[in-house]
Structures are given as structure tokens and as C-alpha cells.
C-alpha positions, 0 to 999 in steps of 0.5 A, spaced: 545 486 534 544 487 527 550 491 523 546 493 517 547 501 516 540 505 518 536 508 513 538 514 510 534 520 512 530 525 508 527 528 514 525 535 511 521 532 506 518 527 510 516 531 516 513 536 511 509 530 509 507 529 516 505 536 517 499 535 512 492 533 514 491 526 513 484 527 511 479 521 511 477 521 504 472 516 501 475 511 496 471 510 490 474 504 487 472 499 493 465 497 494 463 499 501 469 503 502 469 507 509 474 512 511 481 510 512 483 508 519 488 504 523 485 497 524 482 495 530 485 491 535 484 484 533 484 486 526 489 487 521 489 491 514 491 486 508 493 488 501 494 483 496 497 484 489 497 479 483 503 481 479 506 477 473 513 475 473 519 479 470 521 472 468 515 469 466 508 472 463 505 465 463 503 465 470 502 470 476 504 470 484 500 472 489 503 476 495 500 480 501 502 485 506 499 488 512 503 495 511 503 496 503 510 495 503 513 489 505 509 484 501 510 476 502 509 471 498 502 467 499 503 463 493 507 462 487 504 460 480 498 461 483 494 462 476 496 460 469 491 461 464 489 455 460 492 458 454 495 465 451 499 469 457 497 473 463 500 480 463 497 486 467 493 483 472 488 487 476 484 484 482 478 486 486 473 483 491 466 483 489 460 483 493 459 475 492 465 474 496 470 472 490 476 475 488 476 477 480 482 478 476 482 481 469 488 481 465 492 482 458 491 475 454 497 476 449 504 478 449 506 485 447 508 483 440 501 479 438 495 482 436 490 481 442 483 483 442 481 479 448 481 480 456 481 474 460 477 473 467 479 468 473 476 468 480 478 465 487 475 464 493 482 465 497 486 469 493 491 463 492 487 458 488 484 461 481 479 458 476 479 461 469 472 464 467 473 466 460 476 470 455 472 476 453 473 479 446 472 487 446 467 489 441 471 495 438 471 495 430 478 494 427 481 492 434 488 491 434 490 490 442 486 490 448 491 491 454 491 493 461 484 492 463 483 495 470 477 494 475 474 500 478 468 499 482 464 506 483 460 508 489 454 506 487 457 499 487 457 498 479 463 494 476 467 497 471 473 495 467 478 501 464 481 497 458 486 500 453 485 499 446 488 500 439 486 500 432 489 496 426 490 503 423 495 504 428 496 499 433 501 502 438 496 508 439 492 506 445 485 510 448 482 508 454 475 505 454 470 503 459 466 497 460 460 496 465 458 490 467 451 488 465 450 483 471 452 481 477 456 475 475 460 479 471 459 475 464 456 481 460 458 488 459 456 494 456 459 497 449 465 500 450 465 508 451 472 512 450 474 516 456 473 523 454 479 528 455 484 523 456 485 522 449 489 517 444 496 515 446 495 513 453 495 507 456 494 503 463 489 508 466 487 507 473 482 511 476 480 512 484 474 517 486 474 522 492 467 525 493 464 527 486 471 527 483 474 522 479 482 522 479 485 518 473 493 516 473 495 514 466 501 513 462 503 518 456 506 513 451 510 518 448 513 521 454 513 515 458 511 519 464 504 518 468 500 524 468 494 526 472 487 528 470 480 529 473 473 529 471 466 529 475 464 523 471 467 516 470 467 517 462 469 524 462 470 529 460 477 529 463 482 535 464 489 533 464 492 537 469 499 534 471 504 532 465 511 531 464 515 529 471 510 533 475 510 528 481 518 527 481 517 519 479 521 520 473 520 517 466 519 510 463 514 509 468 507 505 467 502 501 470 500 505 476 495 503 482 493 507 487 490 505 494 488 509 501 493 507 507 491 507 514 492 514 516 488 517 510 494 518 505 495 515 498 500 511 495 501 510 488 505 503 486 508 503 479 512 499 474 519 502 473 520 498 467 526 503 464 530 501 470 527 494 472 525 497 479 518 497 482 516 503 486 511 506 491 510 514 492 505 517 498 501 523 498 498 526 504 494 532 500 490 528 495 495 527 490 498 534 489 505 533 492 508 526 492 514 523 496 520 521 492 519 514 489 522 508 493 523 501 490 518 496 493 522 491 497 522 484 496 518 484 489 522 490 486 525 486 480 521 480 480 514 483 479 511 486 473 504 491 473 499 489 478 494 493 482 492 493 489 486 491 494 486 493 501 481 489 506 480 489 513 481 482 516 481 478 523 487 476 526 491 482 527 495 484 533 491 485 540 493 489 545 489 492 551 489 499 552 489 503 559 494 498 562 501 498 563 506 493 559 513 492 558 516 491 551 521 485 550 525 485 544 523 479 540 530 477 538 534 479 544 529 476 550 533 480 555 533 487 552 527 491 553 524 498 551 527 503 556 527 511 557 534 514 558 535 521 558 528 522 554 531 517 549 528 510 548 533 505 548 534 497 549 538 495 555 538 489 559 533 488 564 533 483 569 529 481 576 536 484 579 535 491 575 534 497 580 527 500 581 528 506 577 531 501 571 524 497 572 520 503 572 523 506 566 522 500 562 514 500 564 509 504 559 502 505 559 498 503 553 493 508 551 489 509 544 493 513 539 493 520 539 491 521 532 487 515 531 484 511 537 485 505 533 492 506 533 496 506 540 500 511 544 505 510 549 506 514 556 512 513 561 511 514 568 512 522 568 506 523 563 511 524 556 509 520 550 513 516 545 514 519 539 519 519 533 524 525 532 530 525 527 528 518 526 529 516 534 524 514 539 524 519 544 519 521 550 516 528 550 510 532 553 504 532 549 504 539 546 497 539 543 499 539 536 496 535 530 504 533 528 505 531 535 499 526 535 501 523 529 508 523 531 506 519 537 501 514 534 503 507 532 499 502 528 500 495 530 502 490 525 504 482 526 510 481 528 516 476 526 514 471 532 508 469 536 505 474 540 510 479 538 508 486 534 511 491 530 510 498 531 509 502 524 509 510 524 502 513 523 505 518 519 511 515 516 508 509 513 513 503 511 517 506 517 517 502 524 520 502 530 526 497 530 533 496 535 539 499 532 546 499 536 541 498 542 537 504 540 530 504 538 529 508 532 524 509 526 527 506 520 524 504 513 522 497 512 528 493 508 523 487 507 528 482 510 527 477 515 532 480 520 528 487 519 522 484 521 525 481 527 529 487 529 522 491 529 518 486 533 517 486 540 513 482 545 508 486 550 509 483 557 507 484 564 510 491 566 517 491 570 514 497 574 
């Protein structure tokens, strides 16, 4: 059994977040986006990032994740442009089925009037398309282009540009694709209201509101602005350390999670980490920033795309099952004094022990695409103080969320990892033969400890 210490608790903050409404909100930067929900059985959520490397800005790696936290390498050095560099790569999937990159083409020291474009059918193998010279008079640098797809399907790039008169003062501009091939672009339009000395502007849309996250180059904080039009005028309403993320942060990217909440990723270039932070009240408050496992310290400035793909875990509902540890095959979930533990269960175990190791799998109380688990007494598995336990359903939304889990692919064939619906990135895992809720460490050991195989019920 693993001896790695459990993740320290931030119960008060996280439980307050969990109690906030996880409202379904239209995500405007992805074409065809729908209301957030856990993936249906047999499907999986897939997040993709294409960062350049802290050690090398001449190439990019591709990573993917099913939980927006534990990113695994899909391909190293997946794309190297034929000339120049590749920094600040932004990725999206177009209606033609291809994935597209746009990126900064030069190092920060160089004059850079172009942004690059590349295309892929599988996210692993990329083809250079062209370098595009941004048509702004006396342009010095065109940096950090970010894709934005509006709710009408129109494709845009938000690019940060500076002039030769002051090469380090950046202003965000909008380029709009003039054709579906993404080879022709409208004249640049400055985003009104954000103003100069802002860089890395990333935009999402909810309903009729455009939300901009942009780095103030003087303070090095990520600021927040809103507008009713893509090009503004924006009103910057949050400045300084308004979200608790700290200073020397850049490259924000915002994505909607399966439970309807939002996650921001950003480059903590001041301390060498890459961070994420979650909001469950549409950007008003955020969780404490957490270093992203696996890629933190390796990846630099990326954006994230989210898709629903086939091939995810499949588990029938309204059936009884027992759950076997993927890496301790004689141990099974079992209710013991209302708590969920992992004792040895065999054919010679008592009838009571077998019954306590048998559960009914039902549709998630908070999301029918998720899962909830009911014991023989009618109580439901939920997390409480980061422990798995069985309690009577009190009918509250908090209980429903605490008792709902999202199926993620496990570490071995047939195994499933169970992610908390309202604590994204936290999984049921065994620790000292207890079943508890811990934040993913991004390690193979954690994946094994949090993987369980549904088998025919003991009871």
C-alpha cells in the first residue's frame, strides 16, 4: 500500500466552492459548444494542450488529459516550424475537422511582425501552413496570438502588438478570418477599453457577454474585463491580485469543466510553475492556484481545447457491482461503520462482508451522465472531510454533488478512476486501506491507487 502522505486539506475553501451553483453556461470560444455535462457512458472528455518547452522554444509537445489536471504526453517535438521559433501556441479544432495552431514566430528579443499557422488531422503530426505578416504600420512585435471562435462560428485571432515607437507596450488586436480556409484575414482592430500595455489577452463568451483575461505588463497581474461586443469597449473591473493568483503570471487560458465550472491555466514564469485555478460562480471568485502536475516546470504558455470523444469508460447503471482495487486485486470497496474502506474480500468472507462490498450503480444525483453508488441500506457514497462515506440523501444540491462521480479511464484495462463532480482533479483513491478523496499527483502510482475494476457483485 502506498505510503505517500495524503494531500493537505483546504476543506473550508473547497466546500464553499462546492456549494456554489455549477450553472450550465454556453462556452463561446468553441464552435458547436453545448452546456457542460459529464461525458456519457462510453465517451470521454479530452483536453489537449500544445506548449512550447521551457528548455526549447523551437518545438512544441502535445499533451492530453481526461480530467484537465493530469496531462500525459501524446507526442514530444510534435511540430517544429521550418524556420524561426514557436512560442505561445494556441490550438483549436475547426469545422473542417482539422486542428490549427497559431503562434509567435520569434524569440522575445527579436523584432517579430508575423504569426505562424500550422494544421493537423490527429494533434500529433503537424504541417506548416504559412507565416502571416500582421498589417499594422510601424509594427515591431506581434505576439501571443489566441484563437477565439464566436457563437456564430466566425473565427478570430486576438494578437498582442507593439509599435516601433515603443516596442514593449502591447495592445490587443482582433483579426477575423475572411474565409473558411483561414488563409485571409480582416484588417486588425484594436480591442477598445483594454488599452495599451496589456498582452496575452484570452477571451471566452457566456451568453451575450465577452470575458477577457489579460496580463497587465506593468504590474504583471492577470486582469479581468467584460464587454458586450468582441472588439469592445471593454471595462476592466478586476486589477491587482484580485483573484489571489499572484504576480508575474501570463498566458491565461480558460476552459469550462464537465461540472459547469471554469478553470484558468496560466504560466507562473516568475517562479517556474504552471498553475490552474477554478471558479464556480462565473469568474467572481477563484480557488487558490495549484501547480499543474506533470507539465509544470516543463511547459510554457499554452491554450486548451476540450472535446468529447468515443472510447471512454462504460458502466451500466441500475445494476449491482463490487469494486476491486486495480493494484491490490484481493481488496474491494466495503462499507464499514458508514465509511468506505478497502479490506480483503474472498469467497470465504461472511455474507455480511460480501453484502457490505456490493453496491448499486445509479445515475449521478447531480448529473445523470455521472455516477452515484448506493449501499444495501439505501445510503449513498459521498465525500466528507476527504473521506468516502455512506450517508442518507438529504435532498440538497450539495449532497447531490458530493455523491456524484465522473468516470475517467483507469490505469489498466477495464479499470475506472472516479473523479469528484464538485472537486475537479480530486479522485477516490486508497490510502492505508481507506477510500479517501485526494488531488491527483499526476504519477503512475496515484493513477493505480485511484483505479478500480467493476466486477460481478459479491452479494
